[in-house]
VMD Tcl script that builds the backbone (N, CA, C; Angstrom):
set m [mol new atoms 177]
animate dup $m
set s [atomselect $m all]
$s set {name element resname resid chain x y z} {
  {N N MET 1 A 111.792 -0.966 101.581}
  {CA C MET 1 A 112.877 -0.164 102.112}
  {C C MET 1 A 114.022 -0.151 101.104}
  {N N SER 2 A 114.137 0.935 100.430}
  {CA C SER 2 A 115.198 1.027 99.440}
  {C C SER 2 A 116.486 1.598 100.039}
  {N N GLU 3 A 116.360 2.646 100.819}
  {CA C GLU 3 A 117.525 3.305 101.391}
  {C C GLU 3 A 117.224 3.651 102.838}
  {N N ILE 4 A 118.175 3.380 103.711}
  {CA C ILE 4 A 118.010 3.668 105.132}
  {C C ILE 4 A 119.171 4.559 105.562}
  {N N TYR 5 A 118.845 5.617 106.307}
  {CA C TYR 5 A 119.862 6.500 106.873}
  {C C TYR 5 A 120.056 6.131 108.341}
  {N N PHE 6 A 121.295 6.133 108.793}
  {CA C PHE 6 A 121.604 5.849 110.186}
  {C C PHE 6 A 122.288 7.054 110.800}
  {N N GLU 7 A 121.936 7.322 112.057}
  {CA C GLU 7 A 122.542 8.414 112.809}
  {C C GLU 7 A 122.975 7.864 114.166}
  {N N TYR 8 A 124.170 8.222 114.601}
  {CA C TYR 8 A 124.717 7.734 115.859}
  {C C TYR 8 A 125.024 8.914 116.772}
  {N N VAL 9 A 124.572 8.815 118.023}
  {CA C VAL 9 A 124.871 9.845 119.023}
  {C C VAL 9 A 125.365 9.139 120.280}
  {N N ALA 10 A 126.639 9.314 120.581}
  {CA C ALA 10 A 127.223 8.698 121.777}
  {C C ALA 10 A 126.822 9.498 123.010}
  {N N GLN 11 A 126.386 8.774 124.043}
  {CA C GLN 11 A 125.981 9.410 125.302}
  {C C GLN 11 A 126.516 8.551 126.445}
  {N N GLY 12 A 127.693 8.869 126.921}
  {CA C GLY 12 A 128.289 8.094 128.003}
  {C C GLY 12 A 128.635 6.687 127.540}
  {N N ALA 13 A 128.096 5.687 128.250}
  {CA C ALA 13 A 128.383 4.285 127.941}
  {C C ALA 13 A 127.465 3.735 126.858}
  {N N TYR 14 A 126.599 4.569 126.314}
  {CA C TYR 14 A 125.609 4.115 125.345}
  {C C TYR 14 A 125.663 4.935 124.063}
  {N N VAL 15 A 125.066 4.378 123.021}
  {CA C VAL 15 A 124.944 5.079 121.749}
  {C C VAL 15 A 123.485 5.037 121.334}
  {N N LYS 16 A 122.944 6.195 120.985}
  {CA C LYS 16 A 121.580 6.254 120.450}
  {C C LYS 16 A 121.698 6.127 118.936}
  {N N VAL 17 A 121.050 5.102 118.391}
  {CA C VAL 17 A 121.110 4.840 116.952}
  {C C VAL 17 A 119.722 5.073 116.367}
  {N N SER 18 A 119.655 5.939 115.369}
  {CA C SER 18 A 118.401 6.208 114.671}
  {C C SER 18 A 118.497 5.613 113.277}
  {N N ALA 19 A 117.443 4.904 112.870}
  {CA C ALA 19 A 117.336 4.384 111.507}
  {C C ALA 19 A 116.154 5.099 110.871}
  {N N ILE 20 A 116.379 5.734 109.737}
  {CA C ILE 20 A 115.349 6.554 109.095}
  {C C ILE 20 A 115.087 6.045 107.690}
  {N N GLU 21 A 113.811 5.804 107.388}
  {CA C GLU 21 A 113.392 5.367 106.060}
  {C C GLU 21 A 112.752 6.580 105.398}
  {N N PRO 22 A 113.423 7.203 104.421}
  {CA C PRO 22 A 112.966 8.492 103.901}
  {C C PRO 22 A 111.667 8.460 103.097}
  {N N GLU 23 A 111.343 7.354 102.458}
  {CA C GLU 23 A 110.121 7.308 101.650}
  {C C GLU 23 A 108.864 7.464 102.502}
  {N N THR 24 A 108.837 6.776 103.652}
  {CA C THR 24 A 107.667 6.856 104.528}
  {C C THR 24 A 107.893 7.822 105.690}
  {N N LYS 25 A 109.110 8.388 105.750}
  {CA C LYS 25 A 109.481 9.303 106.842}
  {C C LYS 25 A 109.300 8.643 108.216}
  {N N THR 26 A 109.692 7.376 108.290}
  {CA C THR 26 A 109.582 6.606 109.521}
  {C C THR 26 A 110.948 6.513 110.174}
  {N N GLU 27 A 110.967 6.681 111.503}
  {CA C GLU 27 A 112.215 6.636 112.249}
  {C C GLU 27 A 112.092 5.653 113.402}
  {N N ALA 28 A 113.143 4.883 113.612}
  {CA C ALA 28 A 113.228 3.986 114.759}
  {C C ALA 28 A 114.491 4.352 115.524}
  {N N VAL 29 A 114.383 4.375 116.841}
  {CA C VAL 29 A 115.526 4.742 117.678}
  {C C VAL 29 A 115.758 3.629 118.701}
  {N N VAL 30 A 117.013 3.204 118.817}
  {CA C VAL 30 A 117.394 2.230 119.836}
  {C C VAL 30 A 118.587 2.789 120.595}
  {N N VAL 31 A 118.729 2.367 121.830}
  {CA C VAL 31 A 119.885 2.730 122.641}
  {C C VAL 31 A 120.640 1.441 122.921}
  {N N VAL 32 A 121.907 1.416 122.532}
  {CA C VAL 32 A 122.714 0.198 122.646}
  {C C VAL 32 A 124.002 0.500 123.403}
  {N N PRO 33 A 124.636 -0.533 123.965}
  {CA C PRO 33 A 125.927 -0.324 124.635}
  {C C PRO 33 A 126.987 0.155 123.650}
  {N N ARG 34 A 127.851 1.004 124.110}
  {CA C ARG 34 A 128.880 1.586 123.254}
  {C C ARG 34 A 129.853 0.540 122.705}
  {N N GLY 35 A 129.978 -0.596 123.364}
  {CA C GLY 35 A 130.926 -1.632 122.966}
  {C C GLY 35 A 130.523 -2.430 121.738}
  {N N LEU 36 A 129.301 -2.274 121.256}
  {CA C LEU 36 A 128.873 -3.019 120.077}
  {C C LEU 36 A 129.558 -2.488 118.822}
  {N N SER 37 A 129.685 -3.361 117.829}
  {CA C SER 37 A 130.240 -2.912 116.549}
  {C C SER 37 A 129.188 -2.098 115.808}
  {N N GLU 38 A 129.635 -1.337 114.819}
  {CA C GLU 38 A 128.696 -0.535 114.029}
  {C C GLU 38 A 127.679 -1.437 113.341}
  {N N GLU 39 A 128.117 -2.593 112.880}
  {CA C GLU 39 A 127.215 -3.543 112.220}
  {C C GLU 39 A 126.129 -4.030 113.176}
  {N N GLN 40 A 126.501 -4.322 114.426}
  {CA C GLN 40 A 125.525 -4.760 115.423}
  {C C GLN 40 A 124.538 -3.640 115.755}
  {N N MET 41 A 125.041 -2.411 115.821}
  {CA C MET 41 A 124.165 -1.267 116.093}
  {C C MET 41 A 123.154 -1.097 114.963}
  {N N LYS 42 A 123.638 -1.173 113.716}
  {CA C LYS 42 A 122.745 -1.046 112.564}
  {C C LYS 42 A 121.690 -2.143 112.576}
  {N N TYR 43 A 122.112 -3.365 112.900}
  {CA C TYR 43 A 121.190 -4.499 112.926}
  {C C TYR 43 A 120.056 -4.255 113.918}
  {N N GLN 44 A 120.392 -3.793 115.117}
  {CA C GLN 44 A 119.374 -3.533 116.140}
  {C C GLN 44 A 118.378 -2.472 115.673}
  {N N ALA 45 A 118.897 -1.385 115.116}
  {CA C ALA 45 A 118.027 -0.299 114.655}
  {C C ALA 45 A 117.176 -0.744 113.470}
  {N N LEU 46 A 117.763 -1.526 112.574}
  {CA C LEU 46 A 117.029 -1.999 111.399}
  {C C LEU 46 A 115.915 -2.968 111.786}
  {N N GLN 47 A 116.166 -3.797 112.780}
  {CA C GLN 47 A 115.130 -4.715 113.250}
  {C C GLN 47 A 113.930 -3.939 113.802}
  {N N LYS 48 A 114.196 -2.896 114.573}
  {CA C LYS 48 A 113.107 -2.094 115.123}
  {C C LYS 48 A 112.372 -1.346 114.018}
  {N N LEU 49 A 113.114 -0.803 113.051}
  {CA C LEU 49 A 112.486 -0.107 111.932}
  {C C LEU 49 A 111.597 -1.056 111.135}
  {N N SER 50 A 112.059 -2.261 110.887}
  {CA C SER 50 A 111.262 -3.256 110.166}
  {C C SER 50 A 109.976 -3.568 110.919}
  {N N TYR 51 A 110.068 -3.691 112.238}
  {CA C TYR 51 A 108.904 -3.953 113.068}
  {C C TYR 51 A 107.895 -2.806 112.960}
  {N N ILE 52 A 108.380 -1.576 113.038}
  {CA C ILE 52 A 107.488 -0.412 112.959}
  {C C ILE 52 A 106.816 -0.339 111.599}
  {N N LEU 53 A 107.574 -0.565 110.528}
  {CA C LEU 53 A 106.994 -0.512 109.182}
  {C C LEU 53 A 105.963 -1.623 108.984}
  {N N LYS 54 A 106.222 -2.788 109.560}
  {CA C LYS 54 A 105.264 -3.896 109.465}
  {C C LYS 54 A 103.966 -3.524 110.183}
  {N N LYS 55 A 104.085 -2.939 111.359}
  {CA C LYS 55 A 102.900 -2.513 112.112}
  {C C LYS 55 A 102.100 -1.455 111.354}
  {N N LYS 56 A 102.811 -0.507 110.713}
  {CA C LYS 56 A 102.118 0.525 109.937}
  {C C LYS 56 A 101.360 -0.090 108.751}
  {N N ALA 57 A 101.954 -1.110 108.143}
  {CA C ALA 57 A 101.328 -1.758 106.992}
  {C C ALA 57 A 100.071 -2.524 107.388}
  {N N GLU 58 A 100.017 -2.983 108.623}
  {CA C GLU 58 A 98.865 -3.740 109.118}
  {C C GLU 58 A 97.689 -2.828 109.474}
  {N N GLU 59 A 97.927 -1.552 109.618}
  {CA C GLU 59 A 96.852 -0.606 110.018}
  {C C GLU 59 A 95.853 -0.390 108.920}
}
mol reanalyze $m
mol bondsrecalc $m
mol representation Tube
mol addrep $m
């Protein structure tokens, strides 16, 4: 993972955070409480993206 793009969409009390890895065109989406810091939101999305990429590598 060289570069990761993050996208944030606020929806009421929650924020949908997308983490996109452009080389493999893999996207992970998490929904987190709006009260979290941007760093915490990125961490959650990055953890899910790492999990998805690990699963793809095992296939």
